[in-house]
N, C-alpha and C positions, 0 to 999 in steps of 0.2 A: 749691201754692196751692189752696186750696178756696174755691169761690164759692157752693155751695149752690143755694138758690133765687134766681136772678138776675132774676126778673120785675120787681121794684121797680127794679133798676138799668138793666135794658134800657128800661123806660118812662121813666126819668128822661133818659137819653141820647137816646131817640127824641124826646123834647120839645126837648132842646137842639139836636139836629140839625135839627128843623124851624124853629127860631129862626134858626139859621144859614142854611138854605134861604131863609127869608123875606127875609134881608138880601141874598142872592145875587140873588133875583127882583127886589128893588128896585133893585140895581145895573144889571141887566139892562134893566129898564124905563126906567131913566133914560137908558141908551144908546139904546134903540130909539125913545123917545119916545112910547111907547103900551103899553097893557096886554100882558102876556105871553100871555094867552089869545088876542089877536088874532094873535100871531105863530106861535102853535103850528100853525095850520092851513096857513100858508104853508111853515113849515119841514117839515112832514110830507111835502109833496110836491115840496119843492125839489130841485134836482139835487145829488148827493152831491159833497162838495168833492174836488177833484183838480186836477191840472196840465192846463189846457185844451189845451196843446200836445202832450201825451202821450196823454191819454185821449179828448179830444174832447168833453168835457163842457161844458155851458154854465156861464158865470160866474153867481154868485148875484146876486139883485137887491139893490140898495142898501139896501133895507128890512130885509134880513136880516144886515146887516154891523153890527160894533161896532168902536170904536176899538181900536188894538193894546193900549193900556195898560188899558183897561177889560176887554177879552177875558182878558188875561193875569191880571188881579186875581181875575177870577170863577174861572178855572181853578185858580188857586193855593189856592183854599178848596174847589172843588168835588170835586177829586181825593180829598183826605183824607176829606171828607164821605161820597162814595160807599164809600170803603174802610170807614169806620166803619158805615155802614148795612149793607153786606154782612155784616160780622161780627156785628152785632146779629141778623140774620137766621139766621146759623148758630147762635148762641147760643139763639135762640127755638126752633129746630127740634130741640133736645135732647130726646130721649124720644118722639118722634114716630115711629110705626111704620107703614110703608106697605107693604101687600100688593100684589104685582105680578101680573098675569096670566101664565099660562103663556107661555114664550118660543116663538115661532113663526118659524123663519128663513125670509126671503124671498129669492127670487132678484131681483136688480136687472136690469131690462130695459134694454139700452142705448138712448139717445135717438137716433132717426134724424136729428134736427137737427144733433146734434154730429158724426155721420158725415158729412153733407152738407157742413157748413162745413169740416171738416178735408180733404175731397176738393177743395173749391173753393179752399182756400188753396194746394194743390199744383197748381192749374191744370188739374183734370181735370173732364170734362164728367160730370154726374150725370143719370142716367135712372132715374125712379122708376115703379113700378108704380101703378095707381090707389089700391090700398089703402095703400101706403107714402105716397103723395102726400097723402091724407087725413090720415094719421097726422102727417105733417109739418106740414100747416097747423093741426091742432089743438094740436100742441106750441108753434108759434109764437104762436097766439092765448093759450094759457095763460101763456107767458113775457110777452106784452104786458099781460095782466091782472096779473101779479105785479109788473111794473115800475110800473104806474100805481096800485097799492094803496098806501095810506099806511103808512109804516113802523110797525111794532109798537114799542110804547113799553114797554121792560121793563129794569129794572136788572139788569145781569149778575151772576150768582151767583159767577163765577169770576174770580180775579184774573189779569191778563194776564201771562203768563210772558215772561221776558226771553229773548231770541234770543242763544245764546252764539256764534253764528256772524256775527252782525251786525258789519259793518264801518263804522265811523264815518267819514263823509266829512270831509276837511280842507278847510276853507274858507279862501280867500285873500281878504284886504280888497281893496276896488275899487282903492286907491291903489297895491297892490303887484302888480296884474295887468300882465303885459308888454302894452305898447301899440305897435302897428305904426303908424309915422309914415312919410309921404311924404317923399321927397327934393324934392318941389315945394313951394316956400314958399307958393304961393297955395292949397294944399290946406287945406280948413277942418279946424279942430282939433274932434275929437269930446270933447265934455265927459264927465266921469266920471259914472257913475250916481248919483243922490242916495242918501245912506244911509237905512236904515229910520227911519221916523218913529213917534212914539208915537200918531200920530192916523191911521196907516194903516188902511184898513177890513180887517177880518177876518171871514170867513165864520163866523157864529155859528148856522146852521141846526142843526148837530149839538150844539152847546152848549146850544141852547134845549130840544131833545128830551131831553138828558141831565138838565136841570133838572126837566123834567116827569116823567121816569122815577124820579128820586129822590123827588119828591113822592109819586107814587103808591105807591112801595114804603113810605115811612114812614107813609102813611095806612093801609095794609093790611099790617101786619108779620105778623099770623097767616097769612094767605093766601101771603105771600112764604115763610114757615117751611114751610108745606105744600108749596110749589113746590120749595124746596131738599130737602126730604126725599124727594120722589119722584125727583129727579135722583140723590141719593146712593145710593137703592135701586137704580135702574137702573144706574149706574156700578158699584156693588159687585157686582151680578148679572153684569155684563159682564166684570169683572175675574175672577171665578170661572170663567166659561165660557172665557175665554182661557187661565187657568191649567191647566184640565181638558184643553184642546185641546194645550197644550204638553206636559203630562205624558203624554197618549196618544200624540203623536208621537215623545217620547223613548223610550218603551217599545217602540216599533216600530223603534227605530234611525234615525228621520227628524227633521228640524229642524221644530219647530212654527211655526205663523204667528205673525209679529211685529206687533202693533198697538199703537200709541201712544195711551194713555189717561191722564186725569189721576188720579193717586193722592190728591191733596188739592185742595180748591178754593182754598187759599191759597198765596200765593207765600212761599218761605223768605226770611228776612232782615227787613229793615224794611219795615213795610206801605207800598203805594203811596201817595205824598203826604205821609207822615207824616215827622215829625222826631224822634220818640222811638223808640229800638230796642226798649224794654220798658218794662212798667208797673212803676213803683216810686212809691208815693204818699209815701215818706219822703224822696225825693231833692229837693234844692234845685231850684226852677224857674229856667231860664235865661230870658234876656229874649226870645230868638226863639221860645219855645214858646207856641203859641196854644191857645185852648180845644179846638179841634178836634184838636189833636195828643194831648192828655191823653185825650179821648174815644176816639180811635182806638186809643191804646195799651192802655187798659182793655178795650175791646172785642175787640181782637185776643188778649189774654190769655184771655177768656171764650170766643172761638171755638175756640181751641186746646184748651181745657179740654172743650167740648162735642164735639170731634172724637176725643178720646181713648177708646180701647176702654174697657169697663166693668172696673174693677179686681176681681181675684179676692181673695176673703177666705182669706188663708194663716194664719190663727190656728188 
C-alpha cells in the first residue's frame, strides 16, 4: 500500500478529530455544568483515582464527577480518538532525522529514603549521621514538591500493551452471593446492595486531563512529531547498545543483560478503541462503524507504513 505524501490526509484527519474532540468537550461541560477550562485547574491537583480502602487516597470532589452513562459515552469515543491522534503523529514524524548527543552512562545512586522506609517496615531502628539526615530531608522535600506539582499534560506516544498474565476476576451478582442468616427470627434482614445506576458519580479528573492532552496534541502536531522522533531515536540507540552488550557477553561465554524495551510504539492487532481491524475503502460500511473508526483504521495503516524501514532498490 503506497501513501506517498500524506500531509493533506493527515491535516484532513486532524481537523476531523478536532471536531470530535469539540463534541466530547461539549458533553463533558454539559455534565460538569461549567466550562472545561475551569475544571482543568482542579483536575490537575486532584487526588488520583483509586480505592480509598486500599490506597488511603481521598475521594474526589463532587465537582469533578460525571454520571456513569455520560462518562462511558465520552470514553467510548475518546479512546479511538487518542489512538488515531497517536498514529497521525507517527505518520507525521516520517523523515524527521534526530541527532542524539553522545551516550554517557551514569551510575544511579540509591535513595536513602527508600532504605529508611524498608528498614522501618521491618521494625528496625534507623540511626543516621548528620550528612545522611540532611540528604534524607532533601529527598523528602523533593518528593513533596513533585507530589504538589500539577500533572504534566502530554498525549502518550505508545499504545498500552496487553498483559498476557492478567487474570480476569470473576464477579458474582449480588443476588447470587451466599447470605448468612441468623437462626433468631428477630434478627434484622440485611438488604441487598443496590445495582449500579447510570447516574452513579464517576471520577472524571483523569478523563478531563486526557481531553486536554488530546487537544494540545492536535493543536501542535509538528511538535508532537518531533517528540516522537526523539523517542524513536533514543529507543533505537538503546536497542543497539543492548544488542552489542549481549553479543559481547556471548563472545565471552556469558549471558548478556536482559532488558525489556519497546520494539514498536504500536500494539499488534486491532488498534485500541477501534472497531475496524484494517483499512479497506472498498469494503461495505457496517451500521456500528463510526467516523472515528474509519479515521483510526486509515491512520493505523499510515503509521505502520511510516515505521517500515526504507526499501532497497533491487532493480
